[in-house]
C-alpha positions as CSV (number, residue, x, y, z in Angstrom):
1,M,46.0,61.6,2.2
2,K,47.6,58.3,1.4
3,S,44.8,56.4,3.1
4,L,42.2,58.4,1.3
5,M,43.8,57.6,-2.1
6,F,44.0,53.9,-1.1
7,A,40.3,53.8,-0.2
8,A,39.4,55.5,-3.5
9,T,41.5,52.9,-5.4
10,L,39.9,50.1,-3.6
11,A,36.4,51.4,-4.4
12,T,37.2,51.2,-8.1
13,L,38.4,47.6,-8.0
14,P,35.8,44.9,-8.8
15,L,34.6,43.0,-5.7
16,A,35.5,39.4,-5.4
17,A,33.0,37.3,-7.3
18,V,30.2,36.1,-5.0
19,A,29.4,32.4,-5.6
20,A,26.0,32.1,-7.2
21,P,23.7,29.1,-7.1
22,E,24.6,26.5,-9.7
23,Q,21.9,24.8,-11.8
24,Y,21.3,21.1,-11.3
25,T,18.9,19.0,-13.4
26,L,16.8,16.3,-11.8
27,D,17.8,12.7,-12.7
28,S,14.4,11.3,-13.5
29,S,15.6,7.7,-13.3
30,H,16.7,8.1,-9.6
31,S,13.9,10.4,-8.3
32,Q,10.6,9.5,-6.8
33,I,7.9,10.3,-4.3
34,V,6.6,7.5,-2.3
35,F,3.2,8.1,-0.5
36,T,1.5,6.1,2.2
37,Y,-2.0,6.3,3.7
38,N,-4.1,4.2,6.1
39,H,-6.7,2.1,4.4
40,L,-9.7,1.5,6.7
41,G,-7.3,0.7,9.7
42,Y,-6.4,-2.6,8.0
43,S,-3.3,-1.8,6.0
44,T,-1.0,0.9,4.8
45,G,-1.5,1.7,1.2
46,T,1.5,2.7,-0.8
47,G,2.1,4.3,-4.2
48,M,4.7,6.3,-6.0
49,F,5.1,9.1,-8.5
50,S,8.0,9.2,-11.0
51,G,8.7,10.9,-14.3
52,F,10.1,14.0,-12.7
53,T,11.4,17.0,-14.5
54,G,12.9,19.9,-12.7
55,D,15.8,22.1,-11.7
56,I,17.6,22.9,-8.5
57,Q,19.5,26.1,-8.2
58,F,22.0,24.8,-5.6
59,D,24.2,27.1,-3.6
60,Q,26.4,24.9,-1.5
61,E,28.0,27.8,0.3
62,D,24.7,29.5,1.2
63,P,21.9,26.8,1.0
64,A,19.2,29.4,1.9
65,N,20.0,31.0,-1.5
66,S,19.0,27.8,-3.3
67,S,15.7,27.0,-5.0
68,V,13.9,24.1,-6.6
69,T,11.2,23.6,-9.2
70,V,9.7,20.2,-10.0
71,S,6.9,18.8,-12.1
72,M,5.6,15.3,-12.9
73,P,2.5,14.0,-14.6
74,V,-0.3,12.9,-12.3
75,R,-0.6,9.8,-14.5
76,S,2.9,8.8,-13.6
77,M,1.5,7.5,-10.4
78,I,2.3,3.8,-9.7
79,T,0.0,1.9,-7.3
80,G,0.9,-1.7,-8.0
81,W,-2.6,-2.6,-9.1
82,E,-4.2,-1.4,-12.3
83,A,-7.7,-1.2,-10.9
84,R,-6.5,1.1,-8.0
85,F,-4.7,3.3,-10.5
86,G,-7.9,3.5,-12.5
87,H,-9.9,4.5,-9.4
88,F,-7.3,7.1,-8.4
89,M,-7.6,8.7,-11.9
90,S,-11.4,8.6,-11.8
91,P,-13.7,11.5,-10.7
92,D,-13.7,10.1,-7.2
93,F,-10.1,11.4,-6.9
94,F,-8.0,13.1,-9.5
95,D,-10.2,12.9,-12.7
96,A,-6.8,13.4,-14.4
97,S,-6.3,14.2,-18.0
98,D,-3.2,12.9,-19.8
99,D,-1.4,16.2,-19.5
100,E,-2.2,17.1,-15.9
101,M,0.8,17.9,-13.8
102,V,1.8,18.0,-10.2
103,T,4.2,21.0,-9.6
104,F,6.2,22.3,-6.7
105,A,8.2,25.6,-6.6
106,S,10.1,26.6,-3.6
107,T,9.4,30.1,-2.1
108,S,12.0,30.0,0.8
109,I,14.6,27.8,2.4
110,D,15.4,27.9,6.1
111,V,18.6,26.1,7.0
112,T,18.0,24.0,10.1
113,G,21.3,22.1,10.5
114,E,24.6,21.2,8.7
115,N,22.8,19.1,6.1
116,T,19.1,19.9,6.8
117,A,16.6,22.6,5.8
118,S,12.9,23.4,5.8
119,I,11.9,24.1,2.2
120,T,8.7,26.0,1.9
121,G,7.0,26.1,-1.5
122,D,3.8,26.1,-3.5
123,L,2.4,22.6,-4.3
124,T,-0.1,22.4,-7.1
125,L,-2.1,19.2,-7.1
126,N,-5.4,18.5,-8.7
127,G,-5.8,22.2,-9.7
128,V,-5.3,23.4,-6.1
129,T,-2.2,25.4,-5.0
130,K,-1.2,25.4,-1.3
131,S,2.0,26.2,0.6
132,V,3.8,23.1,2.1
133,V,6.9,22.7,4.1
134,L,9.4,19.9,3.3
135,A,11.8,18.6,5.9
136,A,14.8,18.2,3.6
137,T,18.2,16.5,4.0
138,L,21.2,16.8,1.7
139,N,22.4,13.2,1.5
140,Q,25.6,13.9,-0.5
141,A,27.1,16.3,-3.0
142,G,30.2,15.5,-5.0
143,M,31.5,13.8,-8.1
144,H,29.3,11.0,-9.4
145,P,31.7,8.0,-9.8
146,M,30.2,6.8,-13.1
147,E,29.1,10.1,-14.7
148,N,32.2,12.0,-13.7
149,K,30.3,15.2,-13.0
150,A,29.0,17.1,-10.0
151,W,25.9,15.4,-8.5
152,A,23.7,15.9,-5.4
153,G,21.1,13.8,-3.6
154,F,18.3,14.9,-1.3
155,D,15.6,13.3,0.7
156,A,12.5,15.2,2.1
157,T,9.3,14.4,3.9
158,T,6.0,16.1,4.5
159,T,2.4,15.2,5.2
160,L,-0.6,16.4,3.2
161,L,-4.3,16.3,3.7
162,R,-6.0,14.9,0.7
163,S,-9.1,17.0,1.3
164,D,-7.0,20.2,0.9
165,Y,-6.5,19.2,-2.8
166,N,-10.1,18.0,-3.5
167,V,-9.1,14.3,-3.5
168,G,-10.5,13.4,0.0
169,A,-13.0,10.7,-1.1
170,F,-13.8,8.2,1.6
171,A,-12.1,10.1,4.4
172,P,-11.9,9.5,7.3
173,F,-12.2,5.8,6.6
174,V,-9.3,6.0,4.2
175,S,-7.0,8.5,5.9
176,D,-7.1,12.1,4.9
177,E,-3.4,12.3,5.9
178,V,-1.0,11.1,3.3
179,A,2.7,10.9,4.2
180,L,5.2,11.7,1.4
181,H,8.9,10.6,1.2
182,I,10.7,12.3,-1.6
183,S,14.1,11.2,-2.8
184,V,15.9,12.9,-5.7
185,E,19.2,13.0,-7.4
186,A,20.3,15.9,-9.6
187,M,23.3,16.4,-11.9
188,K,25.1,19.7,-12.5
189,A,23.7,21.2,-15.8
190,D,26.1,21.5,-18.7
């Protein structure tokens, strides 16, 4: 009888709070995507996207319970040469308006190691949405020494086919494959 009453009492007590993901906001000044591609076999072309906005719902105890959403203007692309930027924004490639965005929203996270995960998500680029997988690494999470608040940094890589997003002009001479290296910092939201 005592054990039955004890069990009934336990059932009425609130369960210990389960840690939920915490919201982190991307630090635009320390986040970028660097992309590389082969140019006619002669060189490796390089460019960068910046101007990120986005949030990470970060669950340090259960990383698979985390999520990420990111967006950036297509026209935030940096190529290092104004004529190349103009060509990339032309109808040959993006035909990008001033407000066109690149977006990524995670759909699942598969933890692959102590600080690594495969992040699957929907990438929308040039009006086309496709599922991509990012090989991600948590670089560090802790107190930022200058901001005095919780901070996290991540790197990720993936490879895209330009033709999947209708920007495949001049392939295969200019490689259809584009390698992406993503590096972001995010601060815990207030």
